C-alpha positions in Angstrom: 0.0 0.0 0.0 1.5 3.4 -0.9 2.7 5.4 2.1 3.2 8.7 0.4 0.2 11.2 0.4 1.3 12.3 -3.0 0.2 9.0 -4.4 -3.5 8.8 -5.6 -3.7 5.3 -4.2 -2.9 6.6 -0.7 -6.4 8.1 -0.4 -8.9 5.3 -0.6 -12.2 6.7 0.5 -14.9 5.9 -2.2 -16.8 9.1 -1.2 -14.4 11.5 -2.7 -15.2 12.6 -6.2 -16.1 15.5 -8.5 -19.8 15.3 -7.8 -19.5 15.3 -4.0 -16.9 18.1 -4.0 -19.0 20.1 -6.4 -22.2 19.9 -4.4 -20.3 21.1 -1.3 -18.6 23.8 -3.4 -21.9 25.3 -4.7 -23.3 25.4 -1.1 -20.2 27.3 0.0 -20.3 29.6 -3.0 -23.8 30.8 -2.0 -23.2 30.7 1.8 -19.9 32.5 1.8 -21.2 35.1 -0.6 -24.0 35.9 2.0 -21.4 35.8 4.8 -19.2 38.4 3.0 -22.1 40.7 2.2 -23.5 40.6 5.7 -20.0 41.2 7.0 -19.7 44.3 4.8 -23.1 45.5 6.2 -21.8 45.0 9.7 -18.8 47.1 8.8 -21.1 49.8 7.5 -23.2 49.7 10.6 -20.3 51.1 12.6 -20.2 54.2 10.5 -16.5 53.7 10.0 -15.8 57.0 8.2 -17.5 59.0 10.9 -14.8 58.9 13.5 -11.7 56.8 14.3 -13.2 55.7 17.5 -15.8 53.7 15.5 -13.3 52.0 13.2 -10.8 49.5 14.6 -9.2 48.8 11.2 -6.5 51.5 10.7 -4.7 51.8 7.4 -7.4 50.0 5.5 -7.1 52.2 2.4 -9.3 51.3 -0.5 -10.3 48.0 1.3 -12.4 50.1 3.7 -14.7 51.6 1.1 -17.8 52.9 2.8 -21.1 51.6 1.5 -23.6 54.1 2.8 -24.7 55.9 5.9 -26.3 53.3 8.2 -30.0 53.9 8.4 -32.3 53.7 11.5 -35.1 51.9 9.7 -36.1 49.2 10.1 -35.0 49.3 13.8 -34.3 45.6 13.7 -31.9 45.8 10.7 -28.7 45.0 12.5 -30.4 42.3 14.5 -31.2 40.6 11.2 -28.0 41.1 9.3 -25.7 40.2 12.1 -27.9 37.3 13.2 -27.7 35.9 9.7 -23.9 36.4 9.6 -23.2 34.6 12.8 -25.7 31.8 12.5 -24.9 31.0 8.9 -21.2 31.1 9.7 -21.6 28.5 12.3 -23.9 26.4 10.2 -21.4 26.3 7.3 -18.6 24.8 9.5 -19.5 21.1 8.7 -19.8 22.0 5.0 -16.4 23.7 5.0 -14.8 20.7 6.8 -16.3 18.2 4.5 -15.2 20.3 1.5 -11.6 20.4 2.8 -11.7 16.7 3.4 -13.0 16.0 -0.1 -10.1 17.8 -1.7 -7.3 17.0 0.6 -5.6 14.6 -2.0 -5.1 17.6 -4.3 -3.1 19.4 -1.6 -0.4 16.7 -1.9 -0.6 16.0 -5.7 2.7 16.2 -7.6 3.9 18.0 -9.6 2.7 21.1 -7.6 1.9 23.0 -10.9 1.2 21.5 -14.3 0.4 24.9 -16.0 0.0 28.5 -15.1 -3.7 28.1 -14.6 -3.0 25.1 -12.3 -0.4 27.1 -10.4 -3.0 29.9 -9.9 -5.5 27.4 -8.7 -3.1 25.8 -6.2 -2.1 29.3 -4.9 -5.7 30.3 -4.5 -6.4 27.0 -2.8 -3.7 27.6 -0.3 -4.9 31.1 0.5 -8.5 29.9 0.5 -7.9 27.1 3.0 -5.7 29.2 5.3 -8.1 32.2 5.0 -11.2 30.1 5.7 -9.7 28.4 8.7 -8.5 31.8 10.1 -11.8 33.5 9.5 -14.0 30.8 11.0 -11.7 30.2 14.0 -11.4 33.9 14.9 -15.2 34.3 14.3 -16.1 31.4 16.5 -13.8 32.6 19.3 -15.3 36.0 19.2 -18.8 34.6 19.3 -17.9 32.6 22.4 -16.4 35.7 24.0 -13.1 33.8 24.3 -11.0 35.7 21.7 -7.3 34.7 22.3 -5.6 36.0 19.2 -3.1 38.8 19.7 -4.4 42.1 18.2 -7.8 43.4 17.7 -10.5 41.0 16.4 -11.9 43.8 14.2 -8.6 44.4 12.5 -7.6 40.8 12.0 -11.0 39.7 10.9 -11.3 42.6 8.5 -8.0 42.0 6.7 -8.4 38.3 6.9 -11.8 38.6 5.1 -10.3 40.5 2.2 -7.4 38.0 1.8 -10.0 35.1 2.0 -12.5 36.7 -0.4 -9.7 37.4 -3.0 -8.7 33.8 -3.0 -12.4 32.7 -2.9 -13.2 34.7 -6.0 -10.1 33.5 -7.9 -10.9 29.9 -7.0 -14.6 30.3 -8.0 -13.7 31.8 -11.4 -11.4 28.9 -12.1 -13.6 26.1 -10.7 -17.3 27.0 -10.9 -17.6 26.0 -14.6 -16.1 22.6 -13.8 -18.3 22.3 -10.7 -21.4 22.9 -12.7 -20.4 20.4 -15.3 -19.8 17.9 -12.6 -23.3 18.5 -11.2 -24.8 17.9 -14.7 -22.7 14.6 -15.0 -25.6 12.5 -13.7 -27.2 9.5 -15.4 -30.9 9.0 -15.2 -31.9 6.3 -12.7 -33.3 4.2 -15.6 -30.0 4.1 -17.3 -27.7 1.1 -16.8 -24.4 1.9 -15.0 -21.7 3.1 -17.3 -23.8 4.7 -20.1 -23.9 8.3 -19.1 -21.9 8.7 -15.9 -22.3 7.6 -12.3 -25.4 8.0 -10.2 -24.6 10.5 -7.4 -23.9 8.6 -4.2 -22.4 5.6 -6.1 -18.9 5.0 -7.4 -17.2 7.5 -9.8 -14.5 6.4 -12.3 -11.1 7.8 -11.7 -10.1 10.6 -14.0 -6.4 11.4 -14.7 -7.1 15.1 -14.1 -8.9 14.6 -10.8 -6.7 13.7 -7.9 -9.6 13.4 -5.5 -10.9 10.1 -7.0 -9.1 7.0 -5.7 -8.0 4.5 -8.3 -8.3 1.8 -5.6 -11.2 2.7 -3.4 -12.3 0.8 -0.3 -15.8 -0.8 -0.3 -18.4 1.9 0.4 -20.1 2.0 3.8 -22.3 5.0 3.0 -23.4 6.6 -0.2 -22.4 10.1 -1.2 -26.0 11.2 -0.7 -25.8 9.7 2.8 -22.6 11.6 3.5 -24.2 14.8 2.3 -27.2 14.2 4.6 -24.8 13.7 7.5 -23.1 17.0 6.7 -26.4 18.8 6.2 -27.6 17.4 9.5 -24.6 18.7 11.3 -25.2 22.2 9.8 -28.8 22.1 10.9 -27.8 21.0 14.4 -25.3 23.9 14.7 -27.9 26.4 13.4 -30.6 25.0 15.8 -28.2 25.3 18.8 -27.0 28.8 18.0 -29.8 30.7 16.2 -32.0 31.0 19.3 -30.2 34.0 20.7 -31.5 36.0 17.7 -35.1 35.1 18.6 -37.4 35.6 21.6 -39.2 33.3 23.9 -38.4 29.6 24.4 -36.1 29.4 21.4 -33.5 31.3 23.3 -33.0 28.3 25.6 -32.0 26.2 22.5 -28.9 28.4 21.9 -26.4 26.1 23.6 -23.5 27.1 21.4 -23.7 30.9 21.6 -22.1 32.8 24.4 -25.3 33.3 26.4 -26.8 29.9 26.0 -28.1 29.6 29.6 -30.9 31.3 31.3 -31.6 35.0 30.9 -29.6 37.2 33.4 -32.1 37.5 36.2 -35.7 38.3 35.8 -37.9 41.4 35.8 -37.5 44.6 33.9 -33.7 44.2 33.7 -33.7 40.5 32.7 -32.2 40.8 29.3 -28.7 40.2 27.8 -25.6 42.2 28.3 -21.9 41.7 27.5 -20.2 44.2 29.8 -21.0 44.5 33.5 -20.4 47.6 35.5 -17.9 45.7 37.7 -15.9 44.4 34.7 -15.4 48.0 33.4 -14.6 49.5 36.8 -17.8 51.5 37.2 -18.4 52.2 40.9 -21.6 53.3 42.7 -19.7 56.3 44.1 -19.2 57.9 40.6 -22.7 57.1 39.4 -24.4 58.4 42.5 -26.8 61.4 42.1 -24.4 63.6 44.0 -21.4 62.8 41.9 -22.6 62.1 38.3 -23.2 64.8 35.8 -23.9 64.6 32.1 -21.7 67.1 30.2 -23.2 68.2 26.9 -21.1 70.4 24.6 -21.5 72.0 21.2 -21.4 75.4 19.4 -19.1 76.6 22.1 -21.6 75.9 24.9 -21.5 73.5 27.7 -24.4 72.2 29.8 -24.1 70.0 32.9 -27.1 68.0 34.0 -27.7 65.8 37.0 -30.0 62.8 36.6 -32.7 64.6 38.5 -32.4 67.5 36.0 -32.6 65.1 33.1 -35.8 63.6 34.5 -37.4 67.1 34.5 -36.9 67.4 30.7 -39.5 66.0 28.3 -39.2 62.2 28.4 -40.1 59.9 25.6 -40.4 56.1 25.1 -39.0 53.8 22.4 -39.4 50.1 21.9 -36.0 49.0 20.6 -33.9 45.8 20.6 -30.2 45.5 21.3 -28.2 43.5 18.8 -24.5 42.6 19.3 -21.7 41.7 16.9 -21.5 38.3 18.5 -24.9 37.5 16.9 -27.1 37.7 20.0 -30.0 40.1 20.3 -32.8 41.0 22.6 -36.5 41.5 22.0 -37.8 45.1 22.0 -37.3 46.7 25.4 -39.2 49.7 26.5 -36.8 52.5 27.0 -37.6 55.9 28.4 -35.4 59.0 28.4 -34.5 62.3 26.7 -34.3 62.4 22.9 -30.8 62.9 21.6 -32.0 65.7 19.3 -33.4 67.5 22.4 -30.0 67.3 24.0 -28.5 68.8 20.9 -31.1 71.6 21.2 -29.7 72.4 24.7 -26.5 73.6 23.1 -28.1 75.5 20.3 -28.9 73.1 17.4 -32.3 73.1 15.7 -34.2 69.8 16.1 -34.1 69.1 12.3 -30.4 70.0 12.1 -29.0 68.0 14.9 -25.4 67.0 14.0 -23.2 64.0 14.7 -22.3 63.4 18.3 -19.4 61.8 20.1 -20.5 59.9 23.2 -18.0 59.2 26.0 -18.5 56.7 28.8 -17.3 56.5 32.4 -15.8 53.2 31.2 -12.0 53.4 31.6 -10.7 50.3 29.7 -11.9 48.1 27.0 -13.0 48.8 23.4 -15.7 51.4 22.6 -15.3 53.6 25.6 -16.4 56.3 23.1 -18.6 56.0 20.1 -19.8 58.3 17.4 -23.3 58.6 16.0 -24.4 60.1 12.7 -26.8 63.1 12.5 -29.5 60.9 11.1 -29.3 58.7 14.2 -29.3 61.7 16.5 -32.3 63.2 14.7 -34.4 60.0 14.8 -37.1 60.6 17.5 -36.6 57.1 18.8 -33.0 57.7 19.7 -32.7 58.3 23.4 -30.4 59.0 26.3 -32.3 56.3 28.3 -32.8 56.7 32.0 -35.4 53.9 32.4 -36.0 50.5 30.8 -39.3 48.5 31.1 -40.7 50.9 33.6 -37.8 50.8 36.0 -34.6 52.8 36.5 -31.6 51.4 34.6 -29.5 48.9 36.6 -25.7 49.4 36.9 -25.1 46.6 34.4 -27.6 48.2 31.9 -25.8 51.6 32.0 -27.1 53.5 35.1 -27.3 56.4 35.4 -27.8 56.9 31.6 -27.2 55.1 28.3 -27.7 55.7 24.6 -30.2 53.6 22.7 -30.5 54.0 18.9 -32.6 52.1 16.4 -30.6 49.6 14.2 -27.2 50.4 15.7 -24.8 47.7 16.9 -24.9 47.2 20.6 -21.4 48.7 21.2 -22.6 52.0 19.8 -25.4 52.2 22.4 -22.9 53.5 25.0 -23.6 52.8 28.6 -22.6 54.9 31.7 -22.6 58.0 29.5 -20.5 60.9 30.9 -20.2 63.3 28.0 -21.8 64.1 24.7 -20.1 66.4 22.2 -22.3 67.6 19.3 -20.8 68.9 16.0 -18.7 67.8 13.1 -16.5 64.9 14.0 
């Protein structure tokens, strides 16, 4: 028996073959395209060109092209796009692993390059495999709130995505025509074997140009269709045990593989998800007390300082808005009550319909997004609040007491908690 992986006879699984690989490839072609588009939308949701504090990808150049100013309608937009991005990414893991397994003989084939086109394909395959593993591993770690790579997740995932998608597009251009031909290479069930090609799930003849097909396969124990069903079942299982955190009600308890797969944090008006606790960010009761805390609002050369009691005397409004996080989890609509952001802009001289961008600073002293910038369209939306209450009760420390921002359709990290200062004007 050949001991060298470069020998086609070394790989003896009867499941490998052009049809099996092509089915997996087409699924990944569609799925990864959706992942990339929703990833770009997530990037746009941070309003990266608004202020450096929103963008954790310095030096991006033309790779950081900005799609559009992120809207505030529908208010659940980020909840949808990021929920799809994370859940689909997890569900594609079995498909990706099966695809890598199906083509592993090609990684060892000799000679390394038979032509220029073959050399480009091998290079794209190397970048594709490395990029896919890096993107999926860093993404899963971030979802699990256990990111261990050196450097910012945002930066590494951003640049990794562009390396990966460049290899992905190159590989797709080279291989999609062949994949489609392989999918059409199916005989009708009424035909005798050997007339018009193999029945999917049965044996495939070895082809000199296809290193994935074993010339000496072992007896099959499962058909290719059965193997695809197994892969699809794994994907459905991952989706079912992760998607729940993007929904409400009993489905949330099914999200065993997402970072908040257990019970809701407590009960009552404050019983909904958070990532950052007050204690983890060094927020103390002393600095958030009514005696010590003041909101500083600046703009047009004016400065206004307001206690929480003074804020409560201003006109208060209510908004029903969710919180959606980059890790893919989200909450149902919570009832927030507080001062409209555009009214706070009015305190320093801005007209309601001309409220500008705002830079929001937190009492938080360490960790990412201690400050966040919001666009004028977000400030002017009447549902955008500096919230003082949620679900009929005062904010708890973990939910941002004494005041937090809540904006429709914005990523959770831009809904700054423990707000200390708001600076209105061009950023």
